[in-house]
C-alpha positions in Angstrom: -4.9 -51.7 -69.7 -5.5 -53.3 -66.4 -3.1 -56.2 -67.2 -0.3 -53.6 -67.0 -1.0 -53.3 -63.2 1.3 -56.2 -62.4 4.1 -54.5 -64.4 3.6 -51.3 -62.5 3.6 -53.2 -59.2 6.9 -54.8 -60.2 8.4 -51.3 -60.7 7.2 -50.3 -57.2 8.5 -53.6 -55.6 11.9 -52.7 -57.2 11.8 -49.3 -55.4 11.1 -47.3 -58.5 8.8 -44.3 -58.7 6.0 -44.6 -61.3 4.1 -41.8 -63.1 0.7 -43.0 -64.2 -1.3 -41.1 -66.8 -4.8 -42.5 -67.2 -6.3 -39.8 -69.5 -7.0 -42.3 -72.3 -8.3 -45.1 -70.1 -12.0 -45.7 -69.6 -13.5 -45.1 -66.1 -13.7 -48.8 -65.2 -10.0 -49.4 -66.0 -9.0 -46.2 -64.2 -10.9 -47.3 -61.0 -9.5 -50.8 -61.1 -5.9 -49.7 -61.6 -6.0 -47.1 -58.9 -7.7 -49.5 -56.4 -5.1 -52.2 -57.2 -2.1 -49.7 -57.0 -3.4 -48.2 -53.8 -3.2 -51.7 -52.3 0.3 -52.3 -53.7 1.5 -48.9 -52.4 0.0 -49.5 -49.0 1.6 -53.0 -48.7 5.1 -51.7 -49.4 4.8 -48.6 -47.2 4.6 -46.3 -50.3 2.4 -43.5 -51.4 0.1 -42.6 -54.2 -0.7 -39.0 -55.0 -2.9 -37.4 -57.6 -0.9 -34.7 -59.4 -3.3 -33.8 -62.2 -6.6 -34.8 -63.6 -6.2 -38.6 -64.2 -2.4 -38.5 -63.5 -0.7 -40.0 -60.4 2.7 -40.4 -58.9 3.2 -43.7 -57.1 6.3 -44.0 -54.9 7.9 -46.8 -52.9 8.8 -46.4 -49.2 12.2 -44.9 -49.9 10.7 -41.9 -51.7 8.6 -39.1 -50.2 6.2 -36.9 -52.2 6.3 -33.2 -51.2 4.0 -30.3 -52.3 5.0 -26.8 -52.8 2.9 -24.1 -54.5 4.8 -24.2 -57.8 4.8 -28.0 -58.4 4.7 -31.5 -57.0 8.0 -33.4 -56.9 9.3 -36.6 -55.5 12.4 -36.3 -53.3 14.5 -39.1 -51.8 14.5 -39.6 -48.1 17.7 -40.1 -46.1 17.0 -43.9 -45.9 19.8 -46.0 -47.4 18.5 -47.4 -50.6 19.4 -47.5 -54.2 18.5 -44.4 -56.2 14.9 -44.8 -57.5 14.3 -45.0 -61.1 11.1 -43.8 -62.7 8.6 -45.6 -64.9 5.9 -43.8 -67.0 2.7 -45.4 -68.0 0.2 -43.6 -70.2 -3.2 -44.9 -71.2 
């Protein structure tokens, strides 16, 4: 639900990576959540990346998303920061 957007934002503000699965959400909720979370990610210097149909990885500034031909993974940068924890949200 869209109201969970603030909970997801809190994870990002605490420097945690979030995996967001929107397969079960209606199109309006998908669009609203993604628009909101793009803004959150931008404001904290993070990144949002689509990794599958209706699935996204959203990372704070201390985590970089890299692509290789086999899979998509999140890797920590050399920046001094606490080890990121991950949150998973499925709708």
